VEXKOLKE-617562 format. One record per residue: residue in one letter; x, y, z of N, C-alpha, C in turn; residue number from 1. Coordinates in steps of 0.2 Angstrom, whole numbers, plus 5000, padded with zeros to 4 digits. Layout:
REM residues N
NODE   res   n_east   n_north   n_up   ca_east   ca_north   ca_up   c_east   c_north   c_up     n
NODE     A        X         Y      Z         X          Y       Z        X         Y      Z   NUM
...
***
This chain:
REM residues 280
NODE   res   n_east   n_north   n_up   ca_east   ca_north   ca_up   c_east   c_north   c_up     n
NODE     X     5394      5033   5889      5390       5040    5889     5393      5046   5890     1
NODE     X     5398      5045   5890      5402       5053    5890     5406      5053   5885     2
NODE     X     5408      5046   5883      5411       5048    5874     5403      5052   5868     3
NODE     X     5398      5048   5868      5393       5050    5864     5391      5056   5866     4
NODE     X     5390      5059   5873      5387       5068    5872     5396      5071   5870     5
NODE     X     5399      5068   5873      5406       5074    5869     5407      5074   5862     6
NODE     X     5405      5068   5859      5405       5066    5850     5398      5072   5850     7
NODE     X     5392      5070   5853      5387       5075    5851     5388      5084   5852     8
NODE     X     5391      5087   5857      5395       5092    5857     5400      5093   5851     9
NODE     X     5404      5089   5851      5410       5093    5844     5404      5093   5838    10
NODE     X     5399      5088   5837      5394       5090    5831     5390      5096   5831    11
NODE     X     5388      5100   5838      5386       5105    5837     5390      5111   5837    12
NODE     X     5396      5109   5840      5399       5114    5837     5403      5116   5832    13
NODE     X     5402      5110   5827      5405       5111    5822     5398      5113   5816    14
NODE     X     5394      5113   5819      5389       5114    5814     5388      5122   5815    15
NODE     X     5388      5127   5822      5389       5131    5824     5393      5133   5820    16
NODE     X     5401      5132   5820      5404       5136    5817     5406      5135   5810    17
NODE     X     5403      5132   5807      5401       5131    5799     5397      5136   5797    18
NODE     X     5390      5138   5801      5386       5143    5799     5390      5150   5802    19
NODE     X     5392      5150   5807      5395       5158    5807     5400      5159   5801    20
NODE     X     5404      5153   5799      5408       5155    5793     5404      5158   5788    21
NODE     X     5399      5154   5787      5396       5155    5779     5392      5162   5781    22
NODE     X     5389      5164   5788      5387       5172    5787     5392      5176   5786    23
NODE     X     5397      5174   5788      5403       5179    5788     5402      5181   5781    24
NODE     X     5406      5174   5777      5408       5174    5772     5401      5177   5766    25
NODE     X     5395      5179   5768      5388       5182    5767     5390      5189   5768    26
NODE     X     5392      5189   5773      5391       5196    5772     5397      5201   5772    27
NODE     X     5402      5195   5771      5409       5201    5766     5407      5200   5758    28
NODE     X     5405      5199   5758      5401       5197    5748     5396      5204   5748    29
NODE     X     5393      5203   5753      5388       5209    5755     5390      5214   5753    30
NODE     X     5394      5218   5757      5401       5223    5758     5402      5223   5755    31
NODE     X     5407      5218   5750      5409       5220    5743     5405      5222   5739    32
NODE     X     5399      5219   5737      5394       5220    5732     5391      5229   5733    33
NODE     X     5391      5230   5740      5389       5238    5743     5394      5243   5741    34
NODE     X     5399      5242   5744      5404       5246    5742     5407      5247   5736    35
NODE     X     5405      5243   5732      5408       5243    5722     5402      5249   5722    36
NODE     X     5395      5246   5722      5391       5248    5720     5391      5256   5721    37
NODE     X     5392      5259   5726      5394       5264    5730     5400      5269   5727    38
NODE     X     5403      5267   5727      5413       5270    5725     5412      5269   5716    39
NODE     X     5409      5263   5714      5408       5262    5706     5404      5268   5703    40
NODE     X     5399      5270   5706      5395       5275    5703     5400      5279   5702    41
NODE     X     5406      5285   5705      5410       5288    5705     5416      5287   5701    42
NODE     X     5418      5281   5699      5422       5277    5695     5426      5279   5699    43
NODE     X     5427      5276   5705      5431       5272    5709     5432      5265   5711    44
NODE     X     5439      5263   5710      5437       5254    5712     5440      5255   5719    45
NODE     X     5433      5250   5722      5436       5248    5728     5443      5245   5731    46
NODE     X     5446      5242   5725      5454       5239    5726     5458      5244   5727    47
NODE     X     5456      5250   5724      5463       5256    5726     5460      5256   5733    48
NODE     X     5457      5256   5736      5454       5261    5742     5457      5255   5748    49
NODE     X     5459      5250   5746      5462       5246    5752     5459      5242   5756    50
NODE     X     5453      5242   5758      5448       5240    5761     5449      5234   5763    51
NODE     X     5450      5231   5771      5452       5225    5771     5444      5223   5774    52
NODE     X     5444      5213   5773      5438       5210    5774     5434      5210   5782    53
NODE     X     5438      5213   5785      5436       5217    5792     5430      5222   5792    54
NODE     X     5432      5228   5785      5427       5232    5786     5423      5231   5782    55
NODE     X     5422      5227   5776      5417       5224    5771     5413      5219   5775    56
NODE     X     5415      5217   5780      5409       5213    5784     5405      5221   5789    57
NODE     X     5409      5224   5793      5409       5229    5797     5402      5232   5791    58
NODE     X     5404      5236   5785      5399       5239    5782     5393      5235   5782    59
NODE     X     5391      5230   5777      5389       5228    5776     5384      5225   5784    60
NODE     X     5386      5224   5790      5381       5224    5795     5378      5231   5795    61
NODE     X     5382      5234   5796      5379       5242    5796     5375      5247   5793    62
NODE     X     5375      5244   5786      5372       5248    5780     5367      5243   5776    63
NODE     X     5368      5236   5775      5367       5232    5772     5361      5228   5775    64
NODE     X     5362      5224   5783      5359       5221    5783     5352      5223   5788    65
NODE     X     5348      5219   5786      5340       5221    5787     5336      5216   5790    66
NODE     X     5330      5219   5793      5326       5212    5798     5322      5211   5791    67
NODE     X     5324      5211   5783      5322       5207    5778     5326      5200   5775    68
NODE     X     5332      5201   5779      5337       5195    5777     5338      5190   5783    69
NODE     X     5334      5193   5791      5334       5191    5796     5327      5185   5793    70
NODE     X     5322      5190   5791      5316       5184    5790     5321      5179   5783    71
NODE     X     5321      5182   5781      5323       5177    5774     5327      5170   5777    72
NODE     X     5331      5172   5781      5335       5167    5786     5331      5161   5788    73
NODE     X     5325      5165   5793      5321       5161    5795     5318      5158   5791    74
NODE     X     5319      5158   5786      5312       5153    5781     5317      5148   5777    75
NODE     X     5325      5151   5777      5329       5145    5775     5330      5141   5779    76
NODE     X     5329      5141   5787      5329       5134    5793     5325      5131   5793    77
NODE     X     5319      5135   5791      5310       5130    5791     5312      5127   5786    78
NODE     X     5312      5129   5780      5312       5124    5772     5318      5119   5772    79
NODE     X     5326      5121   5777      5328       5115    5776     5328      5110   5782    80
NODE     X     5325      5112   5786      5322       5108    5792     5317      5105   5793    81
NODE     X     5313      5106   5786      5305       5105    5788     5304      5097   5790    82
NODE     X     5308      5092   5786      5309       5084    5787     5308      5083   5796    83
NODE     X     5311      5088   5799      5313       5086    5805     5308      5089   5810    84
NODE     X     5302      5092   5806      5299       5096    5812     5292      5092   5810    85
NODE     X     5289      5093   5816      5285       5089    5818     5278      5095   5821    86
NODE     X     5276      5099   5813      5272       5103    5816     5265      5102   5818    87
NODE     X     5260      5098   5818      5257       5097    5822     5257      5097   5830    88
NODE     X     5262      5096   5830      5264       5093    5837     5266      5099   5840    89
NODE     X     5269      5104   5838      5272       5110    5840     5268      5113   5841    90
NODE     X     5262      5115   5837      5255       5119    5839     5251      5115   5841    91
NODE     X     5248      5115   5848      5242       5113    5848     5235      5114   5846    92
NODE     X     5232      5108   5844      5226       5107    5843     5220      5116   5843    93
NODE     X     5222      5114   5850      5217       5122    5855     5219      5128   5854    94
NODE     X     5224      5128   5854      5230       5137    5852     5226      5140   5846    95
NODE     X     5226      5137   5841      5225       5140    5836     5219      5139   5831    96
NODE     X     5214      5145   5829      5209       5143    5823     5210      5137   5819    97
NODE     X     5203      5136   5818      5205       5130    5810     5208      5133   5806    98
NODE     X     5206      5136   5804      5209       5141    5796     5216      5139   5798    99
NODE     X     5222      5140   5803      5228       5141    5804     5229      5130   5804   100
NODE     X     5224      5128   5808      5226       5121    5809     5228      5117   5802   101
NODE     X     5224      5118   5799      5222       5114    5793     5229      5115   5787   102
NODE     X     5231      5123   5786      5238       5123    5783     5242      5118   5787   103
NODE     X     5244      5119   5792      5248       5116    5797     5248      5108   5796   104
NODE     X     5241      5105   5796      5240       5098    5794     5242      5094   5785   105
NODE     X     5241      5101   5780      5246       5101    5775     5250      5098   5775   106
NODE     X     5255      5105   5779      5260       5104    5779     5265      5096   5780   107
NODE     X     5261      5095   5788      5263       5090    5789     5264      5084   5785   108
NODE     X     5257      5083   5781      5255       5079    5778     5262      5079   5771   109
NODE     X     5264      5086   5769      5270       5085    5763     5275      5084   5765   110
NODE     X     5277      5084   5774      5283       5083    5775     5283      5075   5777   111
NODE     X     5278      5070   5777      5278       5065    5779     5277      5061   5772   112
NODE     X     5277      5063   5765      5278       5059    5759     5284      5065   5755   113
NODE     X     5289      5058   5754      5291       5061    5750     5290      5062   5743   114
NODE     X     5288      5058   5741      5285       5059    5732     5281      5067   5733   115
NODE     X     5277      5067   5738      5273       5073    5737     5278      5079   5740   116
NODE     X     5284      5080   5740      5288       5083    5744     5292      5086   5737   117
NODE     X     5292      5081   5733      5297       5079    5727     5291      5085   5720   118
NODE     X     5287      5083   5721      5280       5086    5719     5279      5094   5720   119
NODE     X     5280      5094   5724      5279       5101    5726     5288      5104   5726   120
NODE     X     5291      5100   5725      5299       5106    5721     5299      5105   5714   121
NODE     X     5295      5101   5710      5295       5104    5704     5290      5105   5701   122
NODE     X     5287      5108   5705      5280       5114    5704     5286      5121   5705   123
NODE     X     5287      5120   5711      5291       5128    5712     5298      5130   5706   124
NODE     X     5301      5122   5704      5305       5124    5700     5301      5126   5694   125
NODE     X     5297      5121   5691      5294       5126    5684     5289      5130   5686   126
NODE     X     5290      5135   5691      5285       5142    5692     5294      5144   5691   127
NODE     X     5297      5143   5694      5304       5149    5693     5305      5148   5686   128
NODE     X     5305      5143   5680      5307       5142    5671     5303      5150   5672   129
NODE     X     5297      5149   5672      5290       5153    5669     5294      5160   5671   130
NODE     X     5296      5163   5676      5297       5168    5679     5303      5171   5673   131
NODE     X     5307      5165   5674      5315       5166    5669     5310      5166   5661   132
NODE     X     5307      5164   5660      5306       5164    5652     5301      5173   5652   133
NODE     X     5296      5174   5655      5294       5181    5655     5300      5187   5656   134
NODE     X     5305      5184   5661      5310       5191    5661     5313      5191   5655   135
NODE     X     5315      5185   5652      5317       5186    5645     5315      5191   5638   136
NODE     X     5306      5188   5641      5301       5192    5635     5301      5199   5637   137
NODE     X     5305      5203   5643      5305       5208    5644     5295      5210   5648   138
NODE     X     5293      5204   5650      5284       5205    5653     5285      5205   5659   139
NODE     X     5290      5203   5662      5291       5206    5670     5298      5204   5674   140
NODE     X     5300      5207   5678      5306       5205    5682     5306      5203   5688   141
NODE     X     5306      5196   5690      5303       5195    5697     5311      5192   5699   142
NODE     X     5315      5194   5700      5322       5190    5703     5321      5187   5707   143
NODE     X     5320      5192   5713      5321       5187    5722     5314      5182   5720   144
NODE     X     5308      5183   5718      5305       5179    5718     5307      5172   5712   145
NODE     X     5310      5173   5709      5312       5167    5704     5317      5163   5710   146
NODE     X     5323      5168   5713      5328       5165    5715     5325      5160   5723   147
NODE     X     5321      5163   5725      5318       5161    5727     5312      5154   5731   148
NODE     X     5310      5154   5722      5307       5149    5721     5313      5144   5718   149
NODE     X     5316      5147   5716      5323       5139    5714     5326      5136   5719   150
NODE     X     5326      5141   5724      5329       5140    5730     5327      5133   5733   151
NODE     X     5322      5135   5735      5315       5130    5739     5314      5125   5735   152
NODE     X     5313      5128   5727      5312       5119    5723     5317      5114   5724   153
NODE     X     5323      5117   5725      5328       5113    5722     5328      5109   5731   154
NODE     X     5326      5113   5737      5327       5109    5743     5323      5103   5744   155
NODE     X     5317      5105   5740      5310       5099    5742     5313      5095   5738   156
NODE     X     5314      5095   5732      5317       5089    5725     5322      5083   5727   157
NODE     X     5325      5086   5731      5332       5084    5732     5332      5079   5741   158
NODE     X     5329      5081   5745      5326       5082    5749     5326      5072   5750   159
NODE     X     5323      5070   5748      5322       5061    5749     5324      5058   5743   160
NODE     X     5330      5062   5738      5335       5059    5734     5342      5055   5735   161
NODE     X     5344      5056   5743      5349       5053    5743     5352      5057   5746   162
NODE     X     5360      5058   5750      5364       5064    5752     5367      5067   5745   163
NODE     X     5368      5063   5741      5372       5068    5736     5368      5072   5731   164
NODE     X     5362      5071   5729      5357       5074    5726     5355      5079   5731   165
NODE     X     5352      5077   5739      5352       5084    5744     5358      5087   5744   166
NODE     X     5367      5087   5745      5369       5090    5744     5368      5094   5737   167
NODE     X     5368      5094   5733      5367       5097    5725     5361      5103   5728   168
NODE     X     5356      5099   5730      5348       5104    5733     5351      5110   5737   169
NODE     X     5355      5109   5741      5358       5113    5746     5364      5120   5743   170
NODE     X     5366      5116   5738      5372       5120    5736     5368      5124   5732   171
NODE     X     5363      5124   5727      5359       5126    5722     5357      5132   5727   172
NODE     X     5353      5130   5731      5349       5134    5736     5352      5139   5741   173
NODE     X     5359      5138   5741      5364       5142    5745     5367      5146   5739   174
NODE     X     5368      5142   5732      5370       5149    5727     5365      5154   5724   175
NODE     X     5359      5153   5728      5352       5157    5724     5352      5162   5729   176
NODE     X     5352      5161   5735      5354       5164    5741     5358      5170   5742   177
NODE     X     5363      5168   5738      5370       5172    5740     5369      5179   5734   178
NODE     X     5366      5175   5729      5364       5181    5721     5361      5185   5724   179
NODE     X     5356      5183   5729      5350       5187    5730     5353      5192   5736   180
NODE     X     5356      5190   5739      5360       5196    5744     5364      5199   5741   181
NODE     X     5368      5198   5734      5373       5202    5732     5369      5208   5729   182
NODE     X     5361      5205   5724      5360       5208    5720     5357      5216   5724   183
NODE     X     5351      5212   5732      5350       5217    5737     5356      5222   5739   184
NODE     X     5363      5221   5741      5367       5225    5743     5368      5230   5737   185
NODE     X     5369      5228   5731      5371       5231    5726     5367      5238   5725   186
NODE     X     5360      5237   5723      5354       5241    5723     5355      5244   5731   187
NODE     X     5355      5242   5737      5357       5248    5742     5363      5252   5742   188
NODE     X     5367      5250   5740      5373       5255    5738     5372      5260   5732   189
NODE     X     5370      5258   5727      5368       5262    5722     5362      5269   5723   190
NODE     X     5357      5265   5729      5354       5269    5731     5359      5275   5736   191
NODE     X     5362      5273   5738      5366       5276    5744     5371      5281   5739   192
NODE     X     5373      5278   5734      5380       5283    5729     5373      5289   5727   193
NODE     X     5365      5288   5725      5364       5294    5723     5360      5299   5724   194
NODE     X     5362      5296   5734      5360       5301    5741     5365      5304   5740   195
NODE     X     5370      5303   5740      5378       5306    5740     5379      5313   5732   196
NODE     X     5378      5307   5727      5377       5314    5723     5372      5318   5724   197
NODE     X     5365      5319   5727      5361       5326    5727     5361      5328   5735   198
NODE     X     5366      5325   5739      5367       5332    5744     5374      5332   5745   199
NODE     X     5378      5333   5738      5383       5333    5741     5387      5340   5743   200
NODE     X     5381      5347   5742      5383       5353    5746     5383      5351   5754   201
NODE     X     5380      5345   5755      5381       5344    5763     5386      5341   5767   202
NODE     X     5390      5339   5761      5396       5334    5762     5401      5336   5765   203
NODE     X     5408      5335   5768      5412       5338    5770     5417      5343   5766   204
NODE     X     5418      5348   5765      5420       5353    5760     5429      5352   5763   205
NODE     X     5432      5352   5755      5439       5352    5754     5441      5359   5750   206
NODE     X     5445      5360   5755      5450       5365    5750     5459      5364   5752   207
NODE     X     5461      5364   5745      5467       5363    5742     5469      5367   5741   208
NODE     X     5475      5369   5743      5482       5374    5743     5487      5369   5742   209
NODE     X     5491      5372   5735      5495       5372    5732     5500      5376   5730   210
NODE     X     5506      5373   5727      5513       5379    5725     5510      5380   5719   211
NODE     X     5510      5374   5713      5508       5374    5707     5501      5375   5705   212
NODE     X     5499      5376   5699      5492       5376    5699     5490      5368   5696   213
NODE     X     5485      5368   5697      5481       5361    5696     5478      5360   5691   214
NODE     X     5475      5355   5688      5469       5355    5683     5463      5353   5687   215
NODE     X     5462      5357   5690      5455       5355    5696     5448      5361   5694   216
NODE     X     5447      5356   5690      5440       5360    5688     5432      5357   5688   217
NODE     X     5426      5360   5686      5418       5356    5688     5415      5361   5691   218
NODE     X     5409      5360   5689      5404       5366    5692     5405      5367   5700   219
NODE     X     5407      5371   5700      5407       5376    5707     5413      5377   5710   220
NODE     X     5418      5373   5705      5427       5374    5707     5428      5381   5706   221
NODE     X     5432      5384   5711      5436       5391    5710     5441      5389   5711   222
NODE     X     5444      5393   5709      5454       5392    5709     5454      5401   5711   223
NODE     X     5457      5401   5716      5460       5409    5719     5469      5409   5717   224
NODE     X     5471      5414   5715      5477       5416    5716     5480      5420   5720   225
NODE     X     5485      5417   5724      5485       5419    5732     5492      5426   5732   226
NODE     X     5492      5429   5736      5498       5436    5736     5504      5433   5735   227
NODE     X     5509      5434   5733      5514       5433    5733     5517      5434   5741   228
NODE     X     5523      5429   5741      5525       5429    5751     5522      5425   5753   229
NODE     X     5516      5420   5751      5514       5415    5754     5517      5408   5751   230
NODE     X     5515      5404   5758      5520       5399    5755     5516      5394   5748   231
NODE     X     5509      5393   5747      5506       5392    5744     5503      5397   5737   232
NODE     X     5505      5395   5732      5501       5400    5726     5492      5398   5724   233
NODE     X     5492      5393   5727      5484       5392    5724     5481      5390   5729   234
NODE     X     5474      5393   5727      5469       5391    5732     5463      5385   5729   235
NODE     X     5461      5381   5728      5453       5378    5725     5449      5377   5731   236
NODE     X     5444      5379   5729      5437       5378    5733     5430      5375   5730   237
NODE     X     5425      5375   5732      5420       5370    5730     5421      5362   5728   238
NODE     X     5425      5359   5730      5426       5355    5733     5422      5348   5737   239
NODE     X     5421      5344   5738      5418       5337    5743     5421      5333   5743   240
NODE     X     5420      5331   5749      5426       5325    5751     5420      5318   5749   241
NODE     X     5423      5311   5745      5420       5306    5746     5421      5303   5749   242
NODE     X     5430      5300   5750      5430       5297    5754     5438      5299   5755   243
NODE     X     5439      5298   5760      5448       5300    5763     5450      5292   5765   244
NODE     X     5457      5290   5762      5460       5286    5766     5469      5288   5767   245
NODE     X     5469      5286   5772      5478       5285    5772     5483      5290   5768   246
NODE     X     5479      5297   5769      5482       5302    5767     5481      5304   5760   247
NODE     X     5475      5299   5757      5474       5302    5751     5465      5302   5750   248
NODE     X     5464      5307   5747      5458       5310    5747     5456      5312   5739   249
NODE     X     5449      5308   5738      5444       5306    5732     5439      5311   5734   250
NODE     X     5440      5318   5730      5436       5326    5728     5431      5323   5724   251
NODE     X     5428      5326   5724      5422       5328    5718     5417      5336   5719   252
NODE     X     5419      5340   5711      5415       5345    5711     5411      5345   5716   253
NODE     X     5405      5353   5721      5401       5353    5721     5395      5351   5718   254
NODE     X     5396      5353   5711      5390       5353    5706     5393      5344   5702   255
NODE     X     5394      5340   5705      5396       5334    5702     5390      5331   5698   256
NODE     X     5394      5329   5693      5386       5325    5689     5388      5320   5685   257
NODE     X     5383      5313   5686      5385       5308    5684     5387      5308   5677   258
NODE     X     5393      5304   5673      5395       5303    5667     5396      5309   5665   259
NODE     X     5399      5315   5666      5400       5321    5664     5406      5326   5668   260
NODE     X     5407      5323   5676      5413       5327    5679     5416      5322   5680   261
NODE     X     5424      5325   5684      5428       5318    5684     5427      5317   5691   262
NODE     X     5432      5313   5694      5433       5312    5702     5441      5312   5703   263
NODE     X     5442      5317   5708      5451       5319    5707     5452      5314   5714   264
NODE     X     5457      5311   5713      5462       5310    5720     5467      5313   5722   265
NODE     X     5466      5316   5728      5471       5319    5731     5476      5317   5734   266
NODE     X     5482      5321   5735      5488       5316    5738     5492      5323   5743   267
NODE     X     5490      5322   5748      5493       5326    5755     5503      5326   5753   268
NODE     X     5504      5332   5753      5513       5333    5752     5514      5338   5755   269
NODE     X     5522      5341   5755      5524       5349    5753     5523      5353   5750   270
NODE     X     5519      5350   5747      5519       5356    5739     5511      5356   5741   271
NODE     X     5508      5352   5745      5500       5351    5746     5496      5351   5751   272
NODE     X     5492      5358   5753      5488       5356    5759     5481      5354   5759   273
NODE     X     5479      5351   5762      5472       5350    5758     5469      5354   5767   274
NODE     X     5464      5355   5769      5458       5359    5773     5453      5355   5772   275
NODE     X     5450      5350   5777      5441       5349    5778     5441      5352   5782   276
NODE     X     5433      5356   5778      5429       5360    5783     5420      5358   5782   277
NODE     X     5417      5359   5785      5411       5357    5786     5407      5361   5780   278
NODE     X     5404      5355   5778      5400       5359    5771     5392      5362   5773   279
NODE     X     5390      5365   5768      5384       5368    5770     5378      5366   5767   280
***
């Protein structure tokens, strides 16, 4: 008995570890998609920022993660665990009205009928195919719904078709979920980039002092010749900080416009002093 309990506990730990690893991997991917969308909008490669895996995960958890993703994870668990759920026993007959009991009974009948699950899965996959054709024809673009139907259809179709087929269904569903998560993170990042560009005036102001003139220009950028005798000869104002990483500062003209103005990379040195001030 003790050996069986130990084996059971090891299996539980293995399942938990595998799911945690999957969740961390998904958060890393979403964090990368989000970061790439934010800084790619300003023509900055995230690889140049030297962001580590932990920061990608934290960026994802702090800015991308939402209740919608929690709901999606719950749906994923319910769909993958349908064969083990006893829906009619979980919900007492007197506890819910008839309009709720009837769908539960139908779902329970579907769970208990392998052929019914396969039919439902096939219908969902056909519906996903129709949405793909409509998207190609530019009639509608329902990517999230298409991916959801594909994932659910693949799971239902393969649950009773053997271990190998079900593994393919799980991989297909996981790929769809990861695809949807990446698109969602990218959309969030693009929206964040638009907000940064719209509110540049309020971001951290950057004042640059240099010993030699620099080719810093753009809407709102001013260059001032400092009096002789100063350590620095030029002062540039009208810049805003996009991000700073280990002595490197990516700055934008305060009137920056996409596809028109440049993003500047400045490195603090003996010939350049960078001051960070509150935005206005």
